[in-house]
VEXVEXZA-533340 format. One record per residue (C-alpha): residue number from 0; y, z, x. Coordinates in nm, 3 decimals. Each point is the difference from the previous one (the first is absolute). Example, Ala and Ser with C-alpha at 12.3 -4.5 7.8 and 13.67 -1.06 7.14 Angstrom:
BEGIN
PATI resi       v       w       u
PATI    0  -0.450   0.780   1.230
PATI    1   0.344  -0.066   0.137
This chain:
BEGIN
PATI resi       v       w       u
PATI    0  17.993   2.237  18.959
PATI    1   0.342   0.154  -0.051
PATI    2   0.095  -0.265  -0.257
PATI    3  -0.299   0.052  -0.228
PATI    4   0.182   0.227  -0.244
PATI    5   0.283  -0.247  -0.048
PATI    6  -0.247  -0.285  -0.041
PATI    7  -0.192   0.187  -0.269
PATI    8   0.320   0.083  -0.185
PATI    9   0.089  -0.367  -0.010
PATI   10  -0.352  -0.125  -0.070
PATI   11  -0.192   0.198  -0.256
PATI   12   0.117  -0.046  -0.361
PATI   13  -0.044   0.368  -0.074
PATI   14   0.222   0.096   0.290
PATI   15   0.249  -0.283   0.009
PATI   16   0.358   0.023  -0.108
PATI   17   0.101  -0.242  -0.278
PATI   18   0.179  -0.217   0.258
PATI   19  -0.302  -0.037   0.231
PATI   20  -0.116  -0.334  -0.140
PATI   21   0.337  -0.161  -0.069
PATI   22   0.225  -0.171   0.255
PATI   23   0.253   0.228   0.166
PATI   24   0.364  -0.087  -0.073
PATI   25   0.255   0.005   0.276
PATI   26   0.355   0.120  -0.009
PATI   27   0.076   0.008   0.372
PATI   28   0.065  -0.285   0.240
PATI   29  -0.305  -0.163   0.156
PATI   30  -0.068   0.156   0.341
PATI   31   0.086  -0.249   0.272
PATI   32  -0.077   0.020   0.372
PATI   33   0.206  -0.210   0.244
PATI   34  -0.023  -0.036   0.381
PATI   35   0.241   0.292   0.050
PATI   36  -0.230   0.235  -0.193
PATI   37  -0.230   0.232   0.198
PATI   38  -0.289  -0.105  -0.225
PATI   39   0.031  -0.368   0.086
PATI   40  -0.238  -0.015   0.302
PATI   41  -0.277   0.155  -0.211
PATI   42   0.043  -0.250  -0.282
PATI   43   0.007  -0.336   0.178
PATI   44  -0.368   0.000   0.094
PATI   45  -0.321   0.062  -0.190
PATI   46  -0.301   0.223   0.033
PATI   47  -0.261  -0.273   0.047
PATI   48   0.134  -0.183   0.306
PATI   49   0.274   0.130   0.225
PATI   50   0.035  -0.341   0.169
PATI   51   0.219  -0.125  -0.286
PATI   52   0.355   0.136  -0.029
PATI   53   0.278  -0.123  -0.229
PATI   54   0.378   0.026   0.036
PATI   55   0.124  -0.008  -0.361
PATI   56   0.355   0.072  -0.097
PATI   57  -0.128   0.258  -0.248
PATI   58  -0.308   0.173  -0.139
PATI   59   0.027   0.076  -0.372
PATI   60  -0.206   0.283  -0.152
PATI   61  -0.036  -0.041  -0.377
PATI   62  -0.178   0.257  -0.214
PATI   63  -0.011  -0.195  -0.329
PATI   64  -0.049  -0.351  -0.130
PATI   65   0.366  -0.003  -0.104
PATI   66   0.103   0.060   0.360
PATI   67  -0.228  -0.279   0.123
PATI   68   0.166  -0.232  -0.252
PATI   69   0.340   0.100   0.136
PATI   70  -0.105  -0.060   0.363
PATI   71  -0.149  -0.341  -0.074
PATI   72   0.306  -0.107  -0.204
PATI   73   0.225   0.089   0.292
PATI   74  -0.224  -0.187   0.244
PATI   75   0.001  -0.312  -0.220
PATI   76   0.377   0.020  -0.039
PATI   77   0.054   0.040   0.375
PATI   78  -0.280  -0.240   0.101
PATI   79  -0.174   0.265   0.206
PATI   80  -0.360  -0.032   0.122
PATI   81  -0.201   0.300  -0.120
PATI   82  -0.343   0.137   0.090
PATI   83  -0.194   0.269  -0.184
PATI   84  -0.173   0.301   0.154
PATI   85  -0.233   0.240  -0.179
PATI   86  -0.221   0.179   0.254
PATI   87   0.095  -0.214   0.299
PATI   88  -0.358  -0.092   0.090
PATI   89   0.044  -0.375   0.029
PATI   90  -0.168  -0.113   0.323
PATI   91   0.230  -0.301   0.053
PATI   92   0.377  -0.049  -0.008
PATI   93   0.017  -0.083  -0.370
PATI   94   0.251   0.283  -0.057
PATI   95   0.126   0.097   0.344
PATI   96   0.141  -0.323   0.144
PATI   97   0.328  -0.144   0.125
PATI   98   0.086  -0.175  -0.328
PATI   99  -0.010   0.312  -0.218
PATI  100   0.352   0.110  -0.094
PATI  101  -0.084   0.263  -0.264
PATI  102  -0.318   0.208  -0.005
PATI  103  -0.084   0.132  -0.347
PATI  104  -0.190   0.316   0.092
PATI  105  -0.204   0.119  -0.300
PATI  106  -0.131   0.326   0.142
PATI  107   0.203   0.210  -0.245
PATI  108  -0.180  -0.179  -0.285
PATI  109  -0.329   0.186   0.040
PATI  110  -0.083   0.128  -0.349
PATI  111  -0.364   0.014  -0.118
PATI  112  -0.072   0.089  -0.364
PATI  113  -0.136  -0.112  -0.334
PATI  114   0.196  -0.217  -0.240
PATI  115  -0.104   0.085  -0.357
PATI  116   0.186  -0.298  -0.145
PATI  117  -0.194  -0.251   0.209
PATI  118  -0.322   0.199   0.015
PATI  119  -0.018  -0.043   0.377
PATI  120   0.074   0.185   0.322
PATI  121   0.334  -0.084   0.153
PATI  122   0.046  -0.019   0.377
PATI  123   0.331  -0.074   0.168
PATI  124  -0.008  -0.219   0.311
PATI  125   0.110   0.266   0.249
PATI  126  -0.289   0.232  -0.083
PATI  127  -0.241   0.025   0.293
PATI  128  -0.374  -0.032  -0.043
PATI  129  -0.085   0.362   0.074
PATI  130   0.261   0.120  -0.248
PATI  131  -0.138  -0.242  -0.261
PATI  132  -0.359   0.115   0.053
PATI  133   0.103   0.365  -0.016
PATI  134   0.205  -0.044  -0.318
PATI  135  -0.267  -0.198  -0.184
PATI  136  -0.286   0.226   0.107
PATI  137   0.172   0.333  -0.059
PATI  138   0.165  -0.108  -0.323
PATI  139  -0.279  -0.193  -0.171
PATI  140  -0.314  -0.017   0.218
PATI  141   0.043  -0.375   0.056
PATI  142   0.072  -0.215   0.302
PATI  143   0.065  -0.354   0.125
PATI  144  -0.218  -0.197   0.246
PATI  145   0.280  -0.053   0.250
PATI  146   0.041   0.017   0.375
PATI  147  -0.061   0.270   0.255
PATI  148   0.336   0.051   0.172
PATI  149   0.186   0.300  -0.142
PATI  150   0.358  -0.127   0.045
PATI  151  -0.042  -0.352  -0.139
PATI  152   0.240  -0.061  -0.289
PATI  153  -0.106  -0.132  -0.339
PATI  154   0.246  -0.291   0.001
PATI  155  -0.169  -0.224   0.254
PATI  156  -0.352   0.139  -0.025
PATI  157  -0.032  -0.042  -0.377
PATI  158   0.154  -0.348   0.009
PATI  159  -0.230  -0.128   0.274
PATI  160  -0.335   0.109  -0.146
PATI  161  -0.093   0.334   0.154
PATI  162  -0.351   0.055   0.139
PATI  163  -0.146   0.346   0.049
PATI  164  -0.314   0.204   0.035
PATI  165  -0.048   0.004  -0.381
PATI  166   0.043  -0.375  -0.045
PATI  167  -0.370  -0.089  -0.005
PATI  168  -0.033   0.227  -0.303
PATI  169   0.332  -0.068  -0.175
PATI  170   0.150  -0.325   0.135
PATI  171   0.325  -0.035   0.189
PATI  172   0.305   0.198  -0.097
PATI  173   0.196  -0.287  -0.155
PATI  174  -0.288  -0.066  -0.242
PATI  175   0.120   0.312  -0.182
PATI  176   0.361  -0.118  -0.027
PATI  177   0.091  -0.017  -0.369
PATI  178   0.374  -0.068   0.019
PATI  179   0.293  -0.022   0.239
PATI  180   0.375   0.030  -0.021
PATI  181   0.173  -0.248   0.231
PATI  182   0.368  -0.055   0.073
PATI  183   0.043  -0.379   0.011
PATI  184   0.278  -0.253   0.057
PATI  185   0.019  -0.304  -0.228
PATI  186   0.135  -0.349   0.068
PATI  187   0.355   0.103  -0.093
PATI  188  -0.011   0.297   0.235
PATI  189  -0.029   0.252  -0.282
PATI  190  -0.210   0.306   0.075
PATI  191  -0.254   0.142  -0.246
PATI  192  -0.264   0.273  -0.018
PATI  193  -0.310  -0.166  -0.144
PATI  194  -0.316   0.175  -0.120
PATI  195  -0.316  -0.213   0.020
PATI  196  -0.353   0.099  -0.106
PATI  197  -0.343  -0.151   0.058
PATI  198  -0.033  -0.065  -0.375
PATI  199  -0.045  -0.379  -0.030
PATI  200   0.222   0.008  -0.311
PATI  201   0.290   0.143   0.200
PATI  202   0.252  -0.279   0.072
PATI  203   0.057   0.162   0.341
PATI  204  -0.373   0.021   0.074
PATI  205   0.020  -0.241   0.295
PATI  206   0.224   0.238   0.193
PATI  207  -0.250   0.286  -0.034
PATI  208  -0.279  -0.238   0.108
PATI  209   0.196  -0.096   0.312
PATI  210   0.094   0.355   0.102
PATI  211  -0.368   0.103  -0.019
PATI  212  -0.090  -0.137   0.343
PATI  213   0.281  -0.246   0.072
PATI  214   0.161   0.220   0.264
PATI  215   0.329   0.189   0.011
PATI  216   0.349  -0.146   0.027
PATI  217  -0.070  -0.330  -0.177
PATI  218   0.132   0.021  -0.357
PATI  219   0.239   0.294  -0.015
PATI  220   0.016   0.375   0.056
PATI  221  -0.286   0.183  -0.172
PATI  222   0.139   0.327  -0.132
PATI  223  -0.301   0.128  -0.195
PATI  224  -0.373  -0.062  -0.026
PATI  225  -0.203   0.102  -0.303
PATI  226  -0.368   0.052   0.075
PATI  227  -0.288  -0.014  -0.248
PATI  228  -0.352  -0.131   0.058
PATI  229  -0.107  -0.312  -0.183
PATI  230  -0.158   0.081  -0.334
PATI  231   0.074   0.372   0.033
PATI  232   0.087   0.196  -0.314
PATI  233   0.047   0.361  -0.102
PATI  234   0.179   0.293   0.158
PATI  235   0.174  -0.025   0.340
PATI  236  -0.308   0.132   0.177
PATI  237  -0.195  -0.302  -0.125
PATI  238   0.248  -0.270   0.105
PATI  239  -0.065  -0.015   0.376
PATI  240  -0.314   0.054   0.209
PATI  241  -0.130   0.356  -0.002
PATI  242   0.038   0.167   0.336
PATI  243  -0.325   0.135   0.147
PATI  244  -0.033   0.377   0.000
PATI  245  -0.147   0.016   0.348
PATI  246  -0.089  -0.263   0.258
PATI  247  -0.204  -0.033   0.315
PATI  248   0.234  -0.093   0.284
PATI  249  -0.179  -0.178   0.283
PATI  250   0.098  -0.065   0.359
PATI  251  -0.264  -0.136   0.236
PATI  252   0.044  -0.136   0.353
PATI  253  -0.220  -0.195   0.240
PATI  254   0.078  -0.032   0.371
PATI  255   0.093  -0.354   0.107
PATI  256  -0.174   0.051   0.334
PATI  257  -0.330   0.019  -0.188
PATI  258   0.058  -0.321  -0.203
PATI  259  -0.113  -0.326   0.159
PATI  260   0.135  -0.338  -0.104
PATI  261  -0.336  -0.079  -0.159
PATI  262   0.006   0.326  -0.197
PATI  263   0.355  -0.069  -0.117
PATI  264  -0.099  -0.346  -0.120
PATI  265  -0.299   0.147  -0.182
PATI  266   0.222   0.255  -0.172
PATI  267   0.255  -0.258  -0.112
PATI  268  -0.272  -0.219  -0.151
PATI  269  -0.180   0.287  -0.170
PATI  270   0.324   0.152  -0.129
PATI  271   0.087  -0.334  -0.161
PATI  272  -0.340   0.003  -0.174
PATI  273   0.057   0.360  -0.110
PATI  274   0.345  -0.088  -0.136
PATI  275  -0.140  -0.290  -0.202
PATI  276  -0.282   0.214  -0.139
PATI  277   0.235   0.282  -0.097
PATI  278   0.299  -0.206  -0.112
PATI  279  -0.070   0.023  -0.373
PATI  280   0.092   0.262  -0.256
PATI  281  -0.369   0.080  -0.044
PATI  282  -0.036   0.125   0.358
PATI  283  -0.024   0.379   0.049
PATI  284   0.246  -0.053   0.287
PATI  285   0.278  -0.119  -0.231
PATI  286   0.123   0.362   0.009
PATI  287   0.026   0.001   0.379
PATI  288   0.310  -0.141   0.164
PATI  289  -0.020  -0.040   0.376
PATI  290   0.164  -0.152   0.303
PATI  291  -0.166  -0.119   0.321
PATI  292   0.246   0.075   0.283
PATI  293  -0.078  -0.225   0.295
PATI  294   0.225   0.164   0.257
PATI  295   0.041  -0.144   0.346
PATI  296  -0.270   0.133   0.232
PATI  297   0.262   0.171   0.216
PATI  298   0.055   0.233  -0.294
PATI  299  -0.367   0.097   0.024
PATI  300  -0.152  -0.036  -0.344
PATI  301  -0.105  -0.224  -0.286
PATI  302   0.079   0.195  -0.320
PATI  303  -0.085   0.012  -0.370
PATI  304   0.229   0.179  -0.245
PATI  305  -0.127   0.033  -0.358
PATI  306   0.031   0.193  -0.324
PATI  307  -0.222   0.029  -0.307
PATI  308   0.018   0.201  -0.321
PATI  309  -0.237   0.288   0.074
PATI  310  -0.104   0.030  -0.365
PATI  311  -0.158  -0.347  -0.027
PATI  312  -0.382   0.001   0.007
PATI  313  -0.144   0.040   0.350
PATI  314   0.346  -0.013   0.158
PATI  315  -0.099   0.185   0.316
PATI  316  -0.312  -0.213   0.044
PATI  317   0.210  -0.316  -0.036
PATI  318   0.227   0.124   0.279
PATI  319  -0.289   0.094   0.228
PATI  320  -0.171  -0.332  -0.065
PATI  321   0.316  -0.194   0.082
PATI  322   0.051   0.180   0.330
PATI  323  -0.368  -0.056   0.079
PATI  324   0.044  -0.370  -0.079
PATI  325   0.294  -0.033   0.242
PATI  326  -0.189   0.192   0.268
PATI  327  -0.310  -0.214  -0.040
PATI  328   0.203  -0.322   0.012
PATI  329   0.178   0.114   0.318
PATI  330  -0.319   0.138   0.153
PATI  331   0.163   0.331   0.084
PATI  332   0.066   0.330  -0.172
PATI  333   0.359   0.112  -0.067
PATI  334   0.168   0.218   0.258
PATI  335   0.170   0.177  -0.287
PATI  336  -0.062   0.015  -0.375
PATI  337   0.206   0.231  -0.219
PATI  338  -0.073   0.013  -0.372
PATI  339   0.200   0.251  -0.201
PATI  340   0.025   0.062  -0.373
PATI  341   0.362   0.055  -0.103
PATI  342   0.217   0.005  -0.311
PATI  343   0.133  -0.349  -0.069
PATI  344   0.367   0.064   0.070
PATI  345  -0.066   0.195   0.318
PATI  346  -0.222  -0.280   0.131
PATI  347   0.260  -0.260  -0.099
PATI  348   0.283   0.182   0.175
PATI  349  -0.214   0.053   0.310
PATI  350  -0.090  -0.369   0.025
PATI  351   0.360  -0.106  -0.060
PATI  352   0.136   0.214   0.285
PATI  353  -0.283  -0.043   0.252
PATI  354   0.142  -0.119   0.327
PATI  355   0.315  -0.121   0.168
PATI  356  -0.029  -0.359  -0.124
PATI  357   0.051   0.130  -0.354
PATI  358   0.240   0.288   0.054
PATI  359   0.233  -0.120   0.276
PATI  360   0.324  -0.159  -0.124
PATI  361   0.086  -0.145   0.340
PATI  362  -0.294  -0.215   0.111
PATI  363   0.044  -0.368   0.074
PATI  364  -0.267  -0.215  -0.157
PATI  365  -0.156  -0.342  -0.049
PATI  366  -0.228  -0.088  -0.294
PATI  367  -0.206  -0.288  -0.133
PATI  368  -0.259  -0.040  -0.275
PATI  369  -0.289  -0.210  -0.124
PATI  370  -0.201  -0.019  -0.319
PATI  371  -0.362  -0.082   0.087
PATI  372  -0.211  -0.175  -0.265
PATI  373  -0.305   0.010   0.226
PATI  374  -0.111   0.152   0.328
PATI  375   0.181  -0.077   0.324
PATI  376  -0.177  -0.297   0.161
PATI  377  -0.187   0.071   0.321
PATI  378   0.270  -0.139   0.229
PATI  379   0.262   0.217  -0.172
PATI  380  -0.218   0.309   0.042
PATI  381  -0.013  -0.081   0.369
PATI  382   0.380  -0.030   0.008
PATI  383   0.042   0.336  -0.175
PATI  384  -0.237   0.171   0.242
PATI  385   0.177  -0.156   0.298
PATI  386   0.347   0.109  -0.111
PATI  387  -0.113   0.351  -0.087
PATI  388  -0.205   0.065   0.312
PATI  389   0.096  -0.236   0.282
PATI  390   0.374  -0.070  -0.028
PATI  391   0.258   0.239   0.137
PATI  392   0.101   0.238  -0.276
PATI  393   0.379   0.020  -0.035
PATI  394  -0.005   0.344  -0.165
PATI  395  -0.232   0.262  -0.155
PATI  396   0.069  -0.124  -0.354
PATI  397  -0.133  -0.355  -0.009
PATI  398  -0.266  -0.073  -0.258
PATI  399  -0.152  -0.219  -0.265
PATI  400  -0.070   0.167  -0.336
PATI  401  -0.252  -0.134  -0.251
PATI  402   0.104   0.119  -0.345
PATI  403  -0.273   0.022  -0.264
PATI  404   0.084  -0.203  -0.310
PATI  405  -0.176  -0.181  -0.289
PATI  406  -0.125   0.229  -0.279
PATI  407   0.264   0.024  -0.274
PATI  408   0.242  -0.211   0.206
PATI  409  -0.220  -0.301  -0.074
PATI  410  -0.014   0.073  -0.374
PATI  411   0.332  -0.175  -0.068
PATI  412   0.052  -0.373   0.024
PATI  413   0.195  -0.139   0.298
PATI  414   0.282  -0.092  -0.240
PATI  415   0.011   0.323  -0.204
PATI  416   0.281   0.125   0.226
PATI  417   0.185  -0.147   0.296
PATI  418  -0.249   0.185   0.227
PATI  419  -0.250  -0.282   0.033
PATI  420  -0.253   0.106   0.267
PATI  421  -0.262   0.136  -0.238
PATI  422  -0.333  -0.100   0.150
PATI  423   0.054   0.098   0.362
PATI  424  -0.288   0.169   0.179
PATI  425   0.241   0.193   0.222
PATI  426   0.372   0.045   0.053
PATI  427   0.057   0.025   0.375
PATI  428   0.306   0.149   0.170
PATI  429   0.097  -0.068   0.363
PATI  430   0.229   0.275   0.126
PATI  431   0.171   0.122   0.312
PATI  432   0.239   0.295   0.042
PATI  433   0.203   0.110   0.302
PATI  434   0.302   0.211   0.095
PATI  435   0.238  -0.182   0.236
PATI  436   0.214  -0.312  -0.045
PATI  437  -0.086  -0.117   0.351
PATI  438  -0.363  -0.033  -0.112
PATI  439   0.079  -0.230  -0.294
PATI  440  -0.087  -0.331   0.167
PATI  441  -0.341   0.094   0.137
PATI  442  -0.108   0.169  -0.323
PATI  443   0.117  -0.281  -0.227
PATI  444  -0.155  -0.255   0.236
PATI  445  -0.337   0.179   0.007
PATI  446  -0.033   0.014  -0.378
PATI  447   0.136  -0.352  -0.044
PATI  448  -0.246  -0.137   0.257
PATI  449  -0.288   0.182  -0.170
PATI  450   0.087  -0.155  -0.336
PATI  451   0.068  -0.346   0.144
PATI  452  -0.333  -0.008   0.185
PATI  453  -0.191   0.132  -0.300
PATI  454   0.135  -0.277  -0.226
PATI  455   0.033  -0.277   0.260
PATI  456  -0.222  -0.228  -0.209
PATI  457   0.242   0.014  -0.296
PATI  458   0.336  -0.028   0.173
PATI  459   0.044   0.366   0.092
PATI  460  -0.010   0.144  -0.354
PATI  461  -0.272   0.084  -0.257
PATI  462   0.039  -0.295  -0.235
PATI  463  -0.170   0.028  -0.342
PATI  464  -0.349  -0.149   0.033
PATI  465  -0.361   0.118  -0.041
PATI  466   0.042   0.272   0.265
PATI  467   0.365   0.109   0.010
PATI  468   0.244   0.031  -0.288
PATI  469   0.352   0.044   0.126
PATI  470   0.211   0.311   0.055
PATI  471   0.127   0.314  -0.176
PATI  472   0.369  -0.004  -0.098
PATI  473   0.038   0.375   0.061
PATI  474  -0.085  -0.072   0.365
PATI  475   0.274  -0.261   0.048
PATI  476  -0.019  -0.198   0.322
PATI  477   0.287  -0.222   0.115
PATI  478  -0.235  -0.196   0.226
PATI  479  -0.144  -0.158  -0.316
PATI  480   0.335  -0.178  -0.047
PATI  481   0.023  -0.115   0.362
PATI  482  -0.152  -0.339   0.083
PATI  483  -0.061   0.121   0.354
PATI  484  -0.260   0.245  -0.131
PATI  485  -0.095  -0.154  -0.333
PATI  486  -0.119  -0.350   0.084
PATI  487  -0.222  -0.029  -0.307
PATI  488   0.235  -0.192  -0.228
PATI  489  -0.050   0.279  -0.256
PATI  490   0.321   0.188  -0.081
PATI  491   0.038   0.377   0.005
PATI  492   0.042  -0.019  -0.379
PATI  493  -0.341  -0.162  -0.046
PATI  494  -0.151   0.263   0.230
PATI  495   0.156   0.283  -0.202
PATI  496  -0.028  -0.141  -0.352
PATI  497  -0.237  -0.301   0.008
PATI  498   0.031  -0.209  -0.317
PATI  499   0.205   0.267  -0.176
PATI  500   0.299  -0.102   0.211
PATI  501   0.133  -0.284  -0.222
PATI  502   0.007   0.237  -0.297
PATI  503   0.183   0.259   0.209
PATI  504   0.255  -0.267   0.092
PATI  505   0.057  -0.083  -0.366
PATI  506   0.050   0.368  -0.078
PATI  507   0.240   0.027   0.294
PATI  508   0.201  -0.291  -0.143
PATI  509   0.015   0.169  -0.341
PATI  510   0.096   0.350   0.110
PATI  511   0.184  -0.060   0.329
PATI  512   0.132  -0.357  -0.027
PATI  513   0.275   0.066   0.258
PATI  514  -0.255   0.129   0.255
PATI  515   0.214   0.310   0.027
PATI  516  -0.298   0.220   0.087
PATI  517  -0.148  -0.138   0.318
PATI  518  -0.142   0.099   0.336
PATI  519  -0.171  -0.182   0.291
PATI  520  -0.320  -0.059  -0.202
PATI  521   0.125   0.018  -0.359
PATI  522  -0.133  -0.238  -0.263
PATI  523   0.190  -0.328   0.010
PATI  524   0.155  -0.177  -0.295
PATI  525  -0.199  -0.308  -0.103
PATI  526   0.127  -0.342   0.097
PATI  527   0.230  -0.131  -0.269
């Protein structure tokens, strides 16, 4: 990419300038965009869901922690409602809503480097995932097990957990969070930049615990993340997961017209058995991350996307055996199976830019999620098959994605970080993308009806029990807060955080006692 040279210059210690790992100091006024500015229409909506548009009086563009402090002080003084944007990939209106008066846009804070003083990699919240992966890989040969959308910003993704194709091997991204710098507002309205680490002896430790999976926009403005794997020691190249040299990239597709309802049910049952068998760290498949894309039948195919380190023993055989397993379970051979060996970064960039649903900044979307602790029950499998094959498809981009988890994700206790869903069999995404505003109602209704019918037995949502285990905070869903659609008696907070929620409320009360940082699903202050 055309930015590689600048990334290397700012990343590798041998090439970096002395200022590359220290905060930049500002001398100029903070850039500010108002409704009269030509840039304004571009900056009042995100990348992840073009349905949500704000009308703030200003967008502020800090480039340092000092500038964030200044913006927040002014907002406290003037009693202005702020919202924070990093990459703009929030699927709901947590940033772009009618109540937001000031958007703090962190995209100029996109530095990635190594901090010698802290012995950890530093990532600013506006850095996008592809830039982060490039900088870490080119500079030090390391990586992070984060998500697969190139333009997602660190701020929200790191705070909410961060699942990716390397997570079975290395855990979720926030498991590698060593420290954070957060701009907070105390009870007197005074504004501070606080550094908190995961060291239990750190008096600010609880703030780092909360940011590692507690979701963005709850406690303050995160201005820096420091990343170092748990227990890691030595030189920078030893402090985060080693990036593979080369990987096998896999895309396989089966035609829906060849898959009967019985065959689909057989696959879902056998895939659950396979996932249980290969959920541990001792499985040879711990090195293979994969997604099952159950696209609507009108789109034509049932797909598997996967990646595995090509240097692990019998890597190609593992891939071939997995595709053979899916084919046998479905009772049909794939209509297409591409397996290519590629350098790690090339494969990563290709996956992260593959298709309009990832690259388009103007799609309108609807999203939901479920953690599954066990297989979908038979009646739910029937519901999935019916919605994917027999209902009218509102658009070409409607699908259910089964994300492979367990492995290293399950190695930590549910309470080790705020990200509590450690023993899930699968993380499932429900997604729909479309182009035109006039199609909003039918698309939202289709996905909502799918979800409501699937979880009709538990009040329309996947309540934590022996089968389902709540929802993923990085796939926020306002329906979880609406009693029309969530009739379970279980709050959105219990779905997102389970029994970690009371602790998150106590941390909220300590670090944001005025509830200055809030959005439609932000953590609530505890009852006094």
